[in-house]
C-alpha positions as CSV (number, residue, x, y, z in Angstrom):
1,M,0.0,0.0,0.0
2,K,1.3,3.5,-0.8
3,L,0.3,6.6,0.9
4,V,0.4,10.2,-0.2
5,D,1.3,13.3,1.8
6,P,-1.1,16.3,2.1
7,S,0.5,17.8,-1.1
8,G,-0.3,14.6,-3.1
9,K,3.3,13.4,-3.2
10,E,3.7,9.7,-2.9
11,V,5.2,8.3,0.3
12,T,7.0,5.1,-0.8
13,S,9.3,4.4,2.2
14,K,9.2,0.7,3.2
15,E,9.8,1.9,6.7
16,N,6.5,3.9,6.7
17,K,4.9,2.6,9.9
18,Q,1.5,4.1,9.1
19,A,1.4,2.3,5.7
20,K,2.4,-1.0,7.4
21,E,-0.3,-0.6,10.1
22,L,-3.0,0.1,7.4
23,E,-1.9,-2.9,5.4
24,S,-2.1,-5.1,8.6
25,Q,-5.6,-3.7,9.3
26,L,-6.7,-4.4,5.8
27,D,-5.3,-8.0,5.9
28,K,-7.2,-8.6,9.1
29,K,-10.4,-7.3,7.5
30,I,-9.9,-9.5,4.4
31,E,-9.3,-12.5,6.6
32,K,-12.5,-11.8,8.5
33,L,-14.5,-11.3,5.2
34,L,-13.2,-14.6,3.8
35,E,-13.6,-16.6,7.1
36,P,-17.1,-17.9,6.4
37,V,-16.0,-19.0,2.8
38,F,-12.9,-20.8,4.1
39,N,-15.0,-22.5,6.9
40,K,-17.5,-23.7,4.3
41,I,-14.7,-25.1,2.2
42,K,-13.2,-26.9,5.3
43,L,-16.6,-28.3,6.4
44,S,-17.3,-29.6,2.9
45,G,-14.0,-31.4,2.7
46,A,-13.7,-30.2,-0.8
47,Q,-10.5,-29.2,-2.5
48,V,-10.4,-25.7,-4.0
49,P,-7.8,-24.9,-6.7
50,Q,-5.1,-22.4,-5.6
51,Q,-6.1,-20.1,-8.5
52,Q,-9.7,-19.9,-7.2
53,L,-8.5,-19.1,-3.7
54,M,-6.4,-16.3,-5.1
55,Q,-9.4,-15.1,-7.0
56,L,-11.5,-15.1,-3.8
57,T,-8.8,-13.2,-2.0
58,S,-8.6,-10.7,-4.8
59,A,-12.4,-10.3,-4.9
60,A,-12.5,-9.7,-1.1
61,H,-9.7,-7.1,-1.4
62,Q,-11.6,-5.3,-4.2
63,M,-14.9,-5.5,-2.3
64,L,-13.3,-3.9,0.8
65,F,-11.5,-1.3,-1.2
66,N,-14.7,-0.4,-3.1
67,R,-16.6,-0.1,0.2
68,M,-13.9,2.1,1.7
69,V,-14.0,4.4,-1.3
70,F,-17.8,4.5,-1.2
71,N,-17.7,5.4,2.5
72,L,-15.1,8.1,2.0
73,I,-17.2,9.6,-0.9
74,I,-20.3,9.6,1.3
75,K,-18.4,11.0,4.3
76,S,-16.9,13.8,2.2
77,G,-20.3,15.0,1.1
78,V,-20.1,14.1,-2.6
79,K,-23.6,14.0,-4.1
80,D,-22.8,13.2,-7.7
81,L,-20.1,10.8,-8.9
82,S,-19.1,13.3,-11.6
83,E,-17.4,15.2,-8.8
84,V,-14.9,12.4,-8.4
85,L,-15.1,10.5,-11.7
86,S,-15.0,12.2,-15.0
87,E,-15.8,11.0,-18.5
88,N,-12.1,11.2,-19.3
89,D,-11.5,8.7,-16.4
90,I,-14.1,6.4,-17.9
91,E,-12.5,6.6,-21.4
92,E,-9.0,6.0,-20.0
93,L,-10.3,3.0,-18.0
94,Q,-12.1,1.7,-21.1
95,T,-8.8,1.7,-23.0
96,S,-7.0,0.0,-20.2
97,L,-9.6,-2.7,-19.8
98,S,-9.8,-3.2,-23.6
99,N,-6.0,-3.6,-23.7
100,Q,-6.2,-6.4,-21.2
101,L,-8.5,-8.5,-23.3
102,Q,-7.1,-11.3,-25.3
103,F,-9.0,-13.1,-28.0
104,V,-8.6,-16.9,-28.5
105,D,-10.3,-18.8,-31.3
106,R,-12.8,-21.4,-30.2
107,S,-10.7,-24.5,-31.2
108,E,-7.7,-23.2,-29.4
109,M,-9.7,-22.5,-26.3
110,E,-11.3,-26.0,-26.3
111,K,-7.8,-27.4,-26.8
112,Q,-6.6,-25.5,-23.8
113,M,-9.6,-26.6,-21.7
114,G,-9.1,-30.2,-22.7
115,Q,-12.4,-30.5,-24.5
116,K,-13.4,-31.9,-27.8
117,P,-15.1,-29.5,-30.3
118,P,-18.8,-30.3,-30.8
119,Q,-19.5,-32.4,-33.9
């Protein structure tokens, strides 16, 4: 986690105690959020692939982060999202998201998935 000072300058020191404390608090919140899911997995005796566990952790992190931002927006008195999110932001994010997309033809995907194409 990186913090910024009041002037907006990034504080990147690894010795930043405040950043470490916030990261620790966030990790504890993520663990608490995931606890029922992990208990359900343990009780079922099922095996969950490591990739899926990473996806769950990532989703929990994103959910908490989104809620924190939402709470900050409400607390700061923002009434309309256009006050904090411009159309330029949306366009920039659209480009970024589009650049992350990879296309695979169907036969290649089925081969990767270990499936036979339908006859």
